[in-house]
N, C-alpha and C positions, 0 to 999 in steps of 0.2 A: 523476298518479306515471308515474315514466319505464316503458315497458313492455321494455324492455332493462335489467335489473339488474343490476350490477356484483359479481363476485362480489368479497369482501373480502377479499385477500391480506392474511396472519398477520406480524404482525412481525416482520422476523430481526432479532432484538437487533445483531448484525456487521455490519449493514449499515445500518439504518433509524431507529437511534437513537444518542445519544451517543460511543457506545462503539467507532465508525466512527473516531471520531478518536485514536482508543488509534493507530492504523494512519499516523498522521501524527506520530508522536511524534520517531523518527527526523530528521527532515528537521527540527524545527525542535531539537532537538540540535545537529544541523550548523550551524544557522542561528546559535547558539550558540557555538559552537566556539572562536571568538578571546576568547568573556569569561569562561569556564567551565574547571572543571577537565575534564580526557578523561575523566574518571570518570564524570561528567554524559552526554556525549555516549553512551557505551558503553551506560549506563543507559537513555537513552530508544531504543538499538539493543535492549534488552532487553524493556523496555513494546513495545515493535511487534511483535516476533517473538514473545510470547506473545500479544498479538490475533491475528496472519495463524494460529500451531498453533492457538487456538482454537474461531477459524471452521473450519480445517480439520476440525478432531474434531466441530465441531458438525454439518457438511453431513456426515462420514459418517453419525454419526446420524440425520441424518434418512433418509439413503440408506436406512438399514438398517431405518428403517420402512418407507419407499415400498415397497421391495422382498422385505418379509415374508421368508417361507421358499421362494422361487423361484428355481430354481435361478438358478443365476450371481450369487446376491444380494450375496458374497462379492467377485464383480471387479468390481463396481458401487459395495459402497460401498470399494474401495479406489482404484476410480476419480474417486470425489469427492474423500478426499480429497488424492489427489496433483495433483487439478489446483486444488482449490481452495488446496493448500499451494504448488504453485510459480507461479499466477499473482499471492497476494499478495506472496509471497516477492518477485518481480520488479516487482510494480508498487507494493507500499506501503513495503517495503524499500530494496532494493537499488538499484536504478534511479532512483529521486526522491532518496537518501543521496546517492548519487554524486552527482545531479547538485547540489544544493543544496551539497553540498560543492565542489565543482569552482567554483561561481556565486560563493560567499563566496570561496573563495581568489583568485579571477582580480582583485573587486571590490578584497578589501584591498588585492594587488599595485599595480593600477588607480589606487586612492585615496593608496597611498604613491608612486608615479610621479609623478602630476599635482598633487597638493594637498601642501598645505605643513602642513595640519589636524593636530593631536597624533593620537597613538597611538590615545588612548584613543573620543577621534571616530571616527575611522578606522575601529575594532572595533564601535563601535554601529551606523555607517553601513552597516558591509557586513551586522551581523545581521538589519539592515531590509532591506536590499537581499534577504537571503537571506528573511525571511520573507514578503517580499511578492511574490518566485519563486512559492510553492507554491502557488497556486491555479493560475496559469498552465499549469504540468508535467502537474497531473494529468490531466486528460483526453485529454492528446498520448500521456501515458505507459499509461494505462487503453487506447486503442487501440492501441498499438502491440504491448502484450502481449496483447491479444486475436489479433494478426496472426501473431505470432511463435508462442503455442502453435496457433493455427488452422493454421499453415503444419508444425509439427513433433511435438512430444507427442498431440495429439491426433486426428493421423493416426494414431500407434502404438497408441492404443486403441482408437481408431474411434469416438471422444463426438465426435458432430454438436450438442449445447447447448455454446452459451458458456456461461464463467462470471458468475455471475449473485449 
């Protein structure tokens, strides 16, 4: 038996389970934009926004429990909710959605200018490019949003702990 026992970290349903993938729904919607009705794309944004909101509420509830009846509890709960919501909105919805939208738009345009492929083939290729881009943008966007919030919003409310 190892003398150093690791504490079991509780499972965060919004970060450690399949539910996390709901945060990527809008990127998938953007990748399919050339093939589906725009209502499907907006629906994917609704799914991602519900995920972001649910995660923020969950972090607020956890902060409320952690701070009990201590003075400043309301402030700590508000900070937890705002920090999580802003971080998730930027890192899971706004920036990746814009990025995939532009990658797909540019690839559809370039395929139209450089190939003689039929439009359906160009649209499916654009969707494949958009979907394959998603894994590569996640970490750089997450780190950039951390830096942005550490340099701005987190200074306002004195939050030293990064979004987790």
